[in-house]
C-alpha positions as CSV (number, residue, x, y, z in Angstrom):
1,M,3.7,6.1,23.7
2,K,6.7,5.0,21.6
3,I,5.6,5.4,18.0
4,V,7.5,4.5,14.8
5,Q,6.3,6.1,11.6
6,V,7.6,4.2,8.4
7,M,7.6,5.7,4.9
8,T,9.4,4.3,1.9
9,R,11.4,7.4,1.0
10,P,11.3,11.1,1.9
11,N,10.5,12.4,-1.6
12,V,8.7,15.7,-1.8
13,G,5.0,15.1,-2.0
14,G,1.8,14.5,-0.1
15,I,3.0,11.5,1.9
16,A,6.0,13.3,3.2
17,T,3.8,16.3,4.1
18,Q,1.5,14.1,6.2
19,V,4.1,12.0,7.8
20,F,6.4,14.9,8.8
21,G,3.4,16.7,10.2
22,Y,2.4,13.6,12.2
23,C,5.9,13.2,13.6
24,E,6.0,16.8,14.7
25,G,2.5,16.9,16.1
26,L,2.8,13.6,18.0
27,T,6.2,14.7,19.4
28,A,4.8,18.0,20.5
29,A,2.0,16.0,22.3
30,G,4.6,14.2,24.4
31,H,5.1,10.9,22.5
32,E,8.4,9.4,21.6
33,V,8.4,9.4,17.8
34,T,10.9,7.8,15.4
35,L,10.7,8.2,11.6
36,V,12.1,5.2,9.6
37,T,12.6,5.8,5.9
38,G,14.7,4.9,2.9
39,R,16.4,7.2,0.4
40,V,14.9,9.2,-2.5
41,G,15.2,7.8,-6.0
42,P,16.5,9.3,-9.2
43,H,14.6,12.4,-10.5
44,E,13.0,12.9,-7.0
45,A,13.5,15.9,-4.8
46,D,14.5,15.2,-1.1
47,A,11.9,16.5,1.3
48,F,14.6,16.7,4.0
49,E,16.3,19.3,1.9
50,V,13.3,21.1,0.5
51,V,11.0,21.1,3.5
52,G,13.3,20.4,6.4
53,R,13.7,17.4,8.7
54,P,10.9,16.8,11.2
55,A,11.5,17.3,14.9
56,C,11.9,13.6,15.8
57,R,14.4,10.8,15.7
58,I,15.2,9.7,12.1
59,E,16.5,6.3,11.1
60,V,17.5,5.7,7.4
61,L,17.4,2.2,6.1
62,P,19.3,2.2,2.7
63,D,17.6,-1.0,1.6
64,L,14.1,0.4,1.9
65,G,13.4,1.4,-1.7
66,R,10.5,1.9,-4.0
67,E,11.0,-0.9,-6.5
68,V,10.5,-4.6,-5.7
69,A,14.0,-6.0,-5.3
70,V,16.1,-8.5,-3.4
71,S,17.0,-5.7,-1.0
72,D,13.5,-5.9,0.3
73,A,14.4,-9.0,2.3
74,R,17.4,-7.1,3.8
75,A,15.1,-4.2,4.6
76,I,12.8,-6.5,6.5
77,V,15.7,-8.0,8.5
78,A,17.1,-4.6,9.3
79,M,13.8,-3.1,10.4
80,T,13.0,-6.2,12.5
81,R,16.3,-5.8,14.3
82,L,15.6,-2.1,14.8
83,L,12.1,-2.6,16.1
84,R,13.3,-5.3,18.5
85,Q,15.9,-2.8,19.9
86,M,13.3,0.0,20.2
87,R,10.3,-2.0,21.4
88,P,7.7,0.5,20.3
89,D,4.1,0.5,21.3
90,V,2.9,1.4,17.7
91,V,4.3,1.0,14.2
92,H,2.4,3.1,11.7
93,T,3.3,2.4,8.0
94,H,2.5,4.6,5.0
95,A,1.9,3.4,1.4
96,A,2.6,0.1,-0.3
97,K,6.3,-0.7,0.0
98,A,6.7,0.7,3.6
99,G,3.5,-1.0,4.5
100,T,4.8,-4.4,3.3
101,V,8.3,-4.2,4.9
102,G,7.1,-2.4,8.1
103,R,4.1,-4.6,8.9
104,V,6.1,-7.8,8.3
105,A,8.9,-6.5,10.5
106,A,6.5,-5.3,13.2
107,R,4.8,-8.7,13.3
108,L,8.2,-10.5,13.6
109,A,9.3,-8.0,16.3
110,G,6.2,-8.5,18.3
111,V,5.0,-4.9,18.1
112,P,1.5,-4.9,19.6
113,I,-0.2,-2.2,17.5
114,R,0.4,-2.2,13.7
115,V,-1.4,0.5,11.8
116,H,-1.2,1.1,8.0
117,S,-2.3,4.2,6.0
118,F,-3.4,4.0,2.4
119,H,-2.4,7.2,0.7
120,G,-4.3,6.3,-2.4
121,H,-3.8,2.7,-3.7
122,V,-2.0,0.9,-6.5
123,F,-4.9,-1.4,-7.5
124,R,-5.8,0.6,-10.6
125,G,-3.7,2.6,-13.1
126,Y,-0.3,1.4,-12.1
127,F,0.1,-2.2,-13.3
128,S,-1.4,-4.7,-15.6
129,P,-4.7,-6.3,-14.5
130,M,-2.9,-9.6,-13.5
131,V,-0.2,-7.8,-11.5
132,S,-2.9,-5.6,-9.8
133,R,-4.7,-8.7,-8.7
134,V,-1.5,-10.1,-7.2
135,V,-0.8,-6.8,-5.4
136,A,-4.4,-6.8,-4.0
137,A,-3.9,-10.4,-2.7
138,I,-0.7,-9.4,-1.0
139,E,-2.4,-6.4,0.6
140,R,-5.2,-8.7,1.9
141,G,-2.6,-10.9,3.6
142,L,-0.9,-7.8,5.1
143,G,-4.4,-6.6,6.2
144,L,-4.5,-9.7,8.5
145,M,-1.4,-8.3,10.3
146,S,-2.9,-4.9,10.7
147,S,-4.6,-3.7,13.9
148,A,-6.3,-0.9,11.9
149,V,-6.1,0.6,8.4
150,L,-6.4,4.3,7.9
151,V,-7.8,6.2,5.0
152,P,-8.2,10.0,4.6
153,G,-11.7,10.0,3.3
154,E,-15.0,8.0,3.0
155,S,-14.5,7.3,-0.8
156,Q,-11.3,5.4,-0.1
157,A,-13.0,3.5,2.8
158,V,-15.5,2.2,0.2
159,E,-12.8,1.3,-2.3
160,I,-10.6,-0.5,0.2
161,A,-13.4,-2.4,2.0
162,D,-16.0,-2.9,-0.6
163,R,-14.6,-2.6,-4.1
164,Y,-11.2,-4.4,-3.5
165,R,-12.0,-6.2,-0.3
166,I,-8.6,-5.6,1.2
167,V,-9.8,-5.5,4.8
168,P,-13.2,-5.7,6.4
169,R,-14.9,-2.3,7.2
170,R,-14.5,-2.9,10.9
171,K,-10.7,-2.4,10.6
172,I,-10.9,0.9,8.7
173,R,-10.6,4.2,10.4
174,V,-11.2,7.5,8.5
175,V,-8.7,10.1,9.7
176,P,-8.7,13.2,7.5
177,Y,-5.4,14.7,6.4
178,G,-4.0,17.8,8.1
179,V,-2.5,20.8,6.3
180,P,-0.8,23.9,7.7
181,I,-3.5,26.6,7.8
182,S,-2.3,29.5,5.8
183,T,-2.0,32.7,7.8
184,G,-0.5,34.9,5.1
185,G,2.0,35.0,2.2
186,P,3.1,37.1,-0.7
187,T,0.7,39.2,-2.7
188,R,-0.5,37.8,-6.0
189,A,1.6,40.4,-7.9
190,A,4.7,39.5,-6.0
191,A,4.1,35.8,-6.4
192,R,3.6,36.1,-10.2
193,A,6.7,38.3,-10.5
194,H,8.7,35.5,-8.7
195,F,7.6,33.0,-11.5
196,G,7.8,35.5,-14.4
197,L,4.1,35.3,-15.0
198,T,2.5,38.2,-16.9
199,A,-0.9,36.9,-18.0
200,S,-4.2,38.0,-16.4
201,K,-5.1,34.4,-15.5
202,V,-2.9,31.6,-14.2
203,I,-3.7,27.9,-14.0
204,G,-1.5,26.0,-11.6
205,A,-0.4,22.5,-11.0
206,V,1.7,21.1,-8.2
207,G,3.0,17.6,-7.8
208,R,5.1,14.7,-8.8
209,M,5.5,14.3,-12.6
210,A,4.6,10.7,-13.1
211,P,2.3,8.8,-15.5
212,I,-0.4,8.4,-12.9
213,K,-0.5,12.2,-12.4
214,N,-1.2,12.6,-16.2
215,Q,0.1,16.1,-16.7
216,D,-0.1,15.4,-20.5
217,L,-3.9,15.7,-20.1
218,L,-3.5,19.1,-18.5
219,L,-1.1,20.3,-21.2
220,D,-3.4,19.0,-24.0
221,A,-6.3,20.8,-22.3
222,F,-4.3,24.0,-21.9
223,I,-3.5,24.0,-25.6
224,L,-7.2,23.7,-26.4
225,L,-8.1,26.3,-23.8
226,R,-5.8,28.9,-25.5
227,A,-8.0,28.7,-28.6
228,Q,-11.0,29.8,-26.6
229,P,-11.8,33.3,-25.5
230,A,-11.4,32.4,-21.8
231,G,-7.8,31.2,-22.4
232,A,-6.6,34.0,-24.6
233,D,-4.6,35.7,-21.8
234,T,-3.7,32.6,-19.7
235,Q,-0.5,31.0,-18.5
236,L,0.1,27.5,-17.0
237,L,2.4,27.2,-14.0
238,I,3.6,23.6,-13.2
239,V,5.7,23.1,-10.1
240,G,7.3,19.7,-9.3
241,D,9.7,17.1,-10.5
242,G,9.7,13.4,-11.5
243,E,10.3,10.9,-14.2
244,C,8.0,12.6,-16.8
245,R,9.5,16.1,-16.4
246,D,11.9,15.8,-19.4
247,G,9.1,14.6,-21.7
248,L,6.8,17.4,-20.6
249,E,9.5,20.0,-21.2
250,Q,10.1,18.6,-24.7
251,R,6.4,18.8,-25.5
252,V,6.2,22.4,-24.3
253,R,9.1,23.4,-26.5
254,A,7.8,21.5,-29.5
255,A,4.5,23.3,-29.2
256,G,6.1,26.7,-29.0
257,L,4.6,27.3,-25.5
258,A,7.8,28.3,-23.6
259,D,6.3,31.7,-22.7
260,A,2.9,30.3,-21.9
261,V,3.9,27.3,-19.8
262,K,6.3,27.8,-16.9
263,L,7.9,24.7,-15.3
264,F,9.6,25.1,-12.0
265,R,11.1,22.5,-9.6
266,W,9.9,22.2,-6.1
267,E,9.7,25.4,-4.1
268,P,10.8,25.4,-0.4
269,D,7.8,27.6,0.4
270,L,4.6,26.8,-1.6
271,A,2.8,30.0,-0.3
272,A,4.1,31.9,-3.4
273,T,3.1,29.1,-5.7
274,Y,-0.5,29.1,-4.6
275,A,-0.7,32.9,-4.3
276,A,0.2,33.1,-8.1
277,M,-2.7,30.9,-9.1
278,D,-6.3,31.6,-10.0
279,V,-7.1,27.9,-10.0
280,L,-5.3,24.6,-9.2
281,A,-5.7,21.9,-11.8
282,I,-5.4,18.2,-11.0
283,S,-5.4,15.8,-14.0
284,S,-4.6,12.5,-12.2
285,R,-5.8,9.1,-13.3
286,N,-5.8,7.9,-9.7
287,E,-5.4,9.7,-6.4
288,G,-5.7,9.2,-2.7
289,M,-6.4,12.5,-1.0
290,P,-4.2,15.0,-2.9
291,V,-2.4,17.2,-0.4
292,T,-1.9,19.8,-3.0
293,A,-5.7,20.2,-3.2
294,L,-5.9,20.7,0.5
295,E,-3.0,23.2,0.5
296,A,-4.5,25.2,-2.4
297,M,-8.0,25.3,-0.8
298,A,-6.4,26.4,2.5
299,A,-4.7,29.3,0.6
300,G,-8.0,30.3,-1.0
301,V,-7.4,28.8,-4.4
302,P,-10.2,26.7,-5.9
303,V,-9.6,23.3,-7.4
304,A,-10.6,22.0,-10.8
305,S,-9.9,18.2,-11.0
306,T,-10.7,14.8,-12.5
307,A,-13.1,13.0,-10.2
308,V,-10.7,10.5,-8.8
309,G,-10.0,9.1,-5.3
310,G,-10.4,11.4,-2.4
311,V,-10.9,14.5,-4.5
312,V,-14.6,13.7,-4.6
313,D,-14.6,13.9,-0.8
314,L,-13.2,17.4,-0.9
315,V,-14.7,19.0,-4.0
316,R,-18.4,19.6,-4.3
317,P,-18.9,20.9,-7.8
318,G,-19.8,24.6,-7.9
319,E,-19.5,24.8,-4.1
320,T,-15.9,24.1,-3.2
321,G,-14.4,23.5,-6.7
322,W,-15.1,21.8,-10.1
323,L,-14.9,18.3,-11.4
324,V,-14.8,16.4,-14.7
325,P,-15.1,12.6,-15.1
326,A,-12.0,10.5,-14.2
327,D,-11.7,9.5,-17.9
328,A,-12.2,13.1,-19.2
329,T,-11.0,14.0,-22.6
330,P,-8.7,17.0,-23.1
331,Q,-11.6,19.0,-24.5
332,Q,-13.7,18.2,-21.4
333,F,-10.9,19.4,-19.2
334,A,-10.4,22.5,-21.3
335,D,-14.1,23.3,-21.1
336,M,-14.1,22.9,-17.3
337,L,-11.1,25.3,-17.1
338,A,-12.8,27.8,-19.4
339,G,-15.9,27.7,-17.2
340,V,-13.9,28.3,-14.1
341,L,-12.0,31.2,-15.5
342,E,-15.2,32.9,-16.7
343,S,-17.3,32.1,-13.6
344,P,-18.4,35.1,-11.5
345,D,-18.6,32.8,-8.5
346,V,-14.8,31.9,-8.3
347,A,-14.2,34.1,-5.2
348,A,-17.2,32.6,-3.4
349,V,-16.2,29.1,-4.2
350,A,-12.6,29.8,-3.0
351,G,-14.0,31.2,0.3
352,R,-16.1,28.2,0.9
353,A,-13.2,25.9,0.1
354,R,-11.0,27.7,2.6
355,T,-13.6,27.6,5.3
356,Y,-14.0,23.8,4.8
357,I,-10.3,23.2,5.2
358,D,-10.0,25.5,8.2
359,T,-12.8,23.5,9.9
360,H,-11.9,19.9,8.9
361,H,-8.2,19.6,8.0
362,S,-5.9,21.0,10.7
363,F,-2.8,19.0,11.7
364,A,-4.0,19.2,15.3
365,A,-7.2,17.4,14.4
366,A,-5.3,14.8,12.4
367,C,-2.9,14.0,15.2
368,A,-5.7,13.8,17.7
369,G,-7.4,11.3,15.3
370,L,-4.2,9.2,15.1
371,T,-3.8,9.1,18.9
372,R,-7.4,7.8,19.3
373,V,-6.7,5.0,16.8
374,Y,-3.4,4.0,18.5
375,L,-5.1,3.9,21.9
376,E,-8.3,2.1,20.7
377,D,-6.6,-0.6,18.6
């Protein structure tokens, strides 16, 4: 098949991890794959530079950007022209902006199969209630242009079909994300030396620093945790970049936590990042299926998170990780972290989490699931 994958921009994060993996897996399976994308925005790391370019044809459309702008119309025209030249069998779009531009262009270009993936959604936590309703209405219209809509877990299928009524359930396909299965990496001592970590326990966080990720909650919880016996010899490692980074750094300095909280920009190889952690903390207000949770679990690191989005499909409390309510207070988050650090079952939980990922979330399985959707729809 001739397959076009469309993403808004190649910023480091979960969407890029998935799309790059799809491009490489589908190419290896013998399909002709092209990635169409825009350019990264300010304060964002470029996945082409940090991770590397996927092994497929790549087309960059400068007008394909994150924000709503007049250039969106130019992006639709440019993509329609490109798709008419390529004549693909399938156009598969990812996330809101690429989903809008890509599906409209694919419809105009007469592409027979138009698939869209929700990597989370923007119907809660991003905009005002009125704007959120407008966005949902637009997505319902785009759903009419879609042959199928993909979600990474059952909880998102319920949200998209039942809670927000974006498309009927018959159009939704659940295709779990894939992650590279860890086969080794640095020792914990070497990983901690790399980041300058000296505490006996390390809480980690990996991801885009943006309001929806709510790293302020994690920092507030960490400050409270350090006042408890479980947090007396604990450090916080935060790896990532984004618009909230400067504010987070200022808060760390103002609180006198420069030695206790280590902030690093994106690492080319995340193996050392996960190897340094005792637990991965996710404090988001809203999520799809956080790839960092999958990666950590694959590396044998348990997850402690707010119960948002696809996290609830991954984490079974006490079995494969720990959860607090989506609207948890800093004290609730701190108490969860304290319980994790003091739990005698951490190693067993980490082992079960890794087994779950090995069984259900390989890239080979993800690409096989995509191929079935493309052929069936």
